[in-house]
N, C-alpha and C positions, 0 to 999 in steps of 0.2 A: 504493500500500500505506500500512497505516497500524496503529499499534499502540493497543490500548484495553484497558480493563479485561474481564475475561472476565465475559459474561453468559450464564449457563447456559441460559437460555430462547432466547437469540438465535443463540448459535453452537453448531454442530455438532461435539461432542467425539467422537462415536462413529466418525467417518470418520478421524480423525488417526491416523497411524502414522509414528513417527520410527525404528522398527526397534530401539528399546531398550525392552525389556519393562516395565522399572520405570517409565520415564518415560511410556510409552503407557498403562499401569494406572492411574498417578495421574490423568492428564488425564481418563479415562474414568471411574473409580470414586471417587476421593477429593476432588478439586478442589472440589467443590461445598460439601462439609461444612467444608473448611478455609476457604473463602471466608466461608461463614455465620458460622462460629466466629472470624472474623478472625485466623486463624492465619497466613495467608498473603495478600499481594497477589498476584494472577494477572492477567497481561496477555497478550494474545494478538496476533498478527500476521495480519491478514487483507487481502485484495486488496479495493480499494473496489468492483470489479466483482461480487464474489461474497462478501459480507461475513459469510456464514455458515461459510464455509470457513475453518478454522484453518490457516494455514500454519507457525505456529511459535508458541511460547509460553516465558515465564519467569514464575518466581516471586521474589518478595522478602520477607523478613522481618528482625526484630530478632534478634541473637544477641550473645553475648559470647565473648571469647578472652583466655585467660590472656596477659599481656605477656610472660612468659618463653617462650611457644611461639612467639614472632614472630621471625624471623630479625634480626639486627643491622640489616642494610640495609634493613629495612621498619619499623624502631622510631623512625625520626626523627619528633620532634613527637607521640609517644603520651603521652596522659596516665599518671601513675603511680597506677593503681588496681589493685585484685586482679582485675578483669574490664575489659578494654578493650570499650567498645560498637561495634558492628559492624552492618553490614547484610549478610545473607547472601542470594546468589543461589542459592536452593535447587535449581532446576531451570531448564534452558534447553534447548530441543529444537527441531528444525526437520523438518517433515514430510519423509518420504524422497522423496517427488516434486519437492521443492524444494531439495534438498541441494546443495551445491556451486556455488550461485549467490550467495554472500556473504550470505546471510539470518542465519546464526549471527553472524557480525561485527556486523551491523546490530542484532539483538536485544542483542547485549551492550553495544552503544553506548547504545541506549535504556535499558537496565537500568541501566547506570552513570550515565547523566544522573539518572535517577530517584533512585538512591541518593545521588548528590551533592547534588542539589537538596533532599532531605528531611533531609540530615544536620544541618544546623544547627536543625532543628525537632525532631528525635527524639533527637538526640545520636549520632553515628556517626563513628569515627575511621577506619574502614577498611571495605573490601568484602572479603567472604569467599566461597569456592566451594569445594565438595568435587568434585573430579574424579572421574567414575565409572570412567575408563580413561586410560591414558597418552595417547591422542590427544588426549583432553579436556584433560589436564594441560598438553600443549604449545601447544594452542590459547590457554588462559588465559595462559601464560607468554609468548606472543607478543605479548600485548596488555599486558604489563608486570606481570603478577601475580607474586609471589615464592612459592615452594613452603615450606610449614612443614616442619621436618625429620621424615622417618619417619611421613608421613601423607599421605593424598590431598587434603589442604586447602591452597589457595593464598589469598594475601591481596593485596590492593592498598590501601595507605595513601591516607587521603584527600587529602593534599598532592600525592600522585603522580597520582592521579586528576585533580585539578584542573589540574595542568600539562598532562596529556594531553588533557582536554577543551578547554583553552584553544587546544591546538595545531590544532584542526580536527575534522571529522566522522568520520574515519576512524581511530579510535585504533589505532594499531598501534606497538609498541615493538620494537625490535631485540632477540631474546634473548641473555641474558648468557652 
Protein backbone atom coordinates (compact mmCIF):
# COMPACT_ATOMS: atom_id res chain seq x y z
CA UNK A 1 0.00 0.00 0.00
CA UNK A 2 1.07 3.53 -0.63
CA UNK A 3 -0.08 7.11 -0.06
CA UNK A 4 0.07 9.45 -3.04
CA UNK A 5 -1.41 12.76 -4.16
CA UNK A 6 -4.90 12.41 -5.60
CA UNK A 7 -4.99 12.25 -9.38
CA UNK A 8 -8.60 12.73 -10.50
CA UNK A 9 -7.88 11.08 -13.84
CA UNK A 10 -6.22 8.01 -12.36
CA UNK A 11 -8.05 7.36 -9.06
CA UNK A 12 -11.65 6.11 -9.01
CA UNK A 13 -13.48 8.42 -6.60
CA UNK A 14 -16.97 7.16 -7.48
CA UNK A 15 -16.59 3.78 -5.77
CA UNK A 16 -15.32 5.16 -2.44
CA UNK A 17 -17.62 5.00 0.59
CA UNK A 18 -16.70 5.40 4.24
CA UNK A 19 -20.41 5.69 5.21
CA UNK A 20 -20.03 9.30 6.38
CA UNK A 21 -22.07 11.25 3.83
CA UNK A 22 -20.08 14.50 4.06
CA UNK A 23 -16.74 12.70 3.58
CA UNK A 24 -18.07 10.59 0.70
CA UNK A 25 -19.65 13.60 -1.02
CA UNK A 26 -16.48 15.67 -0.67
CA UNK A 27 -14.35 13.06 -2.43
CA UNK A 28 -16.89 12.51 -5.20
CA UNK A 29 -17.99 16.09 -5.93
CA UNK A 30 -15.75 18.77 -4.39
CA UNK A 31 -12.21 17.47 -4.23
CA UNK A 32 -11.16 18.16 -7.84
CA UNK A 33 -12.13 21.79 -7.55
CA UNK A 34 -10.27 22.18 -4.24
CA UNK A 35 -7.13 20.58 -5.69
CA UNK A 36 -7.32 22.74 -8.82
CA UNK A 37 -7.68 25.90 -6.67
CA UNK A 38 -4.98 24.65 -4.28
CA UNK A 39 -7.43 25.00 -1.37
CA UNK A 40 -6.43 21.55 -0.07
CA UNK A 41 -3.70 19.04 -0.67
CA UNK A 42 -5.40 15.65 -1.01
CA UNK A 43 -3.65 12.33 -0.51
CA UNK A 44 -5.09 8.88 -1.14
CA UNK A 45 -4.18 5.45 0.14
CA UNK A 46 -4.13 2.82 -2.59
CA UNK A 47 -3.13 -0.82 -2.88
CA UNK A 48 -0.19 -1.27 -5.24
CA UNK A 49 -2.05 -4.15 -6.92
CA UNK A 50 -5.12 -1.96 -7.62
CA UNK A 51 -3.84 1.63 -7.76
CA UNK A 52 -7.13 3.06 -9.08
CA UNK A 53 -9.06 1.98 -5.97
CA UNK A 54 -9.03 4.51 -3.11
CA UNK A 55 -8.84 2.78 0.29
CA UNK A 56 -8.72 6.03 2.25
CA UNK A 57 -7.80 9.67 2.00
CA UNK A 58 -6.84 12.78 3.95
CA UNK A 59 -6.63 16.49 3.22
CA UNK A 60 -4.18 19.09 4.47
CA UNK A 61 -4.34 22.88 4.36
CA UNK A 62 -3.09 25.89 6.29
CA UNK A 63 -5.22 27.52 8.97
CA UNK A 64 -4.95 29.86 11.94
CA UNK A 65 -5.94 29.41 15.57
CA UNK A 66 -6.33 32.10 18.22
CA UNK A 67 -3.72 31.33 20.93
CA UNK A 68 -6.28 31.95 23.69
CA UNK A 69 -8.39 29.08 22.33
CA UNK A 70 -5.57 26.59 22.86
CA UNK A 71 -5.62 24.75 26.23
CA UNK A 72 -2.73 25.52 28.57
CA UNK A 73 -1.19 22.03 28.21
CA UNK A 74 -0.86 22.60 24.45
CA UNK A 75 0.43 26.20 24.60
CA UNK A 76 4.07 25.37 25.33
CA UNK A 77 6.38 26.96 22.75
CA UNK A 78 3.57 28.70 20.84
CA UNK A 79 4.47 32.06 19.30
CA UNK A 80 2.75 35.13 20.72
CA UNK A 81 0.78 36.29 17.68
CA UNK A 82 -2.91 37.13 17.22
CA UNK A 83 -3.23 33.96 15.11
CA UNK A 84 -1.06 30.88 15.46
CA UNK A 85 -0.32 29.21 12.13
CA UNK A 86 -1.36 25.60 11.91
CA UNK A 87 -1.91 22.72 9.52
CA UNK A 88 -5.48 21.45 9.32
CA UNK A 89 -6.22 17.80 8.62
CA UNK A 90 -9.58 18.75 7.16
CA UNK A 91 -10.75 15.26 6.33
CA UNK A 92 -9.53 11.74 7.01
CA UNK A 93 -11.55 8.71 5.91
CA UNK A 94 -11.14 4.99 5.28
CA UNK A 95 -13.35 2.99 2.91
CA UNK A 96 -15.93 0.98 4.83
CA UNK A 97 -14.60 -2.25 3.31
CA UNK A 98 -11.19 -1.58 4.90
CA UNK A 99 -12.19 -0.16 8.28
CA UNK A 100 -10.92 -1.89 11.40
CA UNK A 101 -7.57 -2.77 9.81
CA UNK A 102 -5.52 0.10 11.26
CA UNK A 103 -5.60 2.15 8.05
CA UNK A 104 -7.03 5.21 9.82
CA UNK A 105 -4.03 5.27 12.14
CA UNK A 106 -1.67 4.71 9.22
CA UNK A 107 -3.26 7.60 7.30
CA UNK A 108 -3.02 9.82 10.38
CA UNK A 109 0.69 9.01 10.75
CA UNK A 110 1.28 9.94 7.08
CA UNK A 111 -0.72 13.16 7.45
CA UNK A 112 1.20 14.09 10.61
CA UNK A 113 4.53 13.32 8.96
CA UNK A 114 3.65 15.52 5.97
CA UNK A 115 2.46 18.31 8.29
CA UNK A 116 5.61 18.09 10.39
CA UNK A 117 7.98 17.96 7.42
CA UNK A 118 6.38 21.02 5.82
CA UNK A 119 6.05 23.05 9.06
CA UNK A 120 9.44 24.69 8.71
CA UNK A 121 8.71 25.68 5.10
CA UNK A 122 5.22 27.11 5.52
CA UNK A 123 5.31 27.98 9.22
CA UNK A 124 3.05 25.81 11.34
CA UNK A 125 3.06 25.52 15.12
CA UNK A 126 0.48 22.75 15.42
CA UNK A 127 -1.80 20.31 13.65
CA UNK A 128 -5.56 20.84 13.96
CA UNK A 129 -8.48 18.47 13.39
CA UNK A 130 -12.24 19.00 13.62
CA UNK A 131 -13.82 15.77 14.86
CA UNK A 132 -17.16 15.05 13.17
CA UNK A 133 -18.33 12.90 16.08
CA UNK A 134 -17.23 11.72 19.53
CA UNK A 135 -15.65 8.49 18.22
CA UNK A 136 -13.40 10.55 15.95
CA UNK A 137 -12.48 12.85 18.85
CA UNK A 138 -11.44 9.81 20.93
CA UNK A 139 -9.38 8.48 18.00
CA UNK A 140 -7.44 11.77 17.77
CA UNK A 141 -7.08 12.08 21.57
CA UNK A 142 -5.58 8.57 21.65
CA UNK A 143 -2.93 9.90 19.27
CA UNK A 144 -1.98 12.83 21.53
CA UNK A 145 -4.36 15.56 20.33
CA UNK A 146 -5.80 17.91 22.96
CA UNK A 147 -9.40 19.09 22.69
CA UNK A 148 -10.18 22.79 22.56
CA UNK A 149 -12.84 23.76 25.09
CA UNK A 150 -16.46 23.62 23.90
CA UNK A 151 -15.64 22.80 20.26
CA UNK A 152 -15.12 19.69 18.14
CA UNK A 153 -11.57 20.95 17.42
CA UNK A 154 -8.45 19.20 18.70
CA UNK A 155 -4.83 20.32 18.40
CA UNK A 156 -1.42 18.68 18.46
CA UNK A 157 1.48 21.10 19.04
CA UNK A 158 4.50 20.74 16.75
CA UNK A 159 6.88 19.97 19.63
CA UNK A 160 4.63 17.12 20.81
CA UNK A 161 4.32 15.87 17.25
CA UNK A 162 8.11 15.85 16.87
CA UNK A 163 8.45 13.75 20.03
CA UNK A 164 5.78 11.30 18.84
CA UNK A 165 7.33 10.94 15.38
CA UNK A 166 10.76 10.33 16.91
CA UNK A 167 9.27 7.52 19.04
CA UNK A 168 8.51 5.38 16.01
CA UNK A 169 6.03 4.58 13.27
CA UNK A 170 2.90 3.74 15.33
CA UNK A 171 2.10 7.11 16.91
CA UNK A 172 -0.07 6.40 19.91
CA UNK A 173 -0.23 8.28 23.16
CA UNK A 174 -2.12 7.12 26.19
CA UNK A 175 -5.24 9.30 26.69
CA UNK A 176 -5.08 11.65 29.66
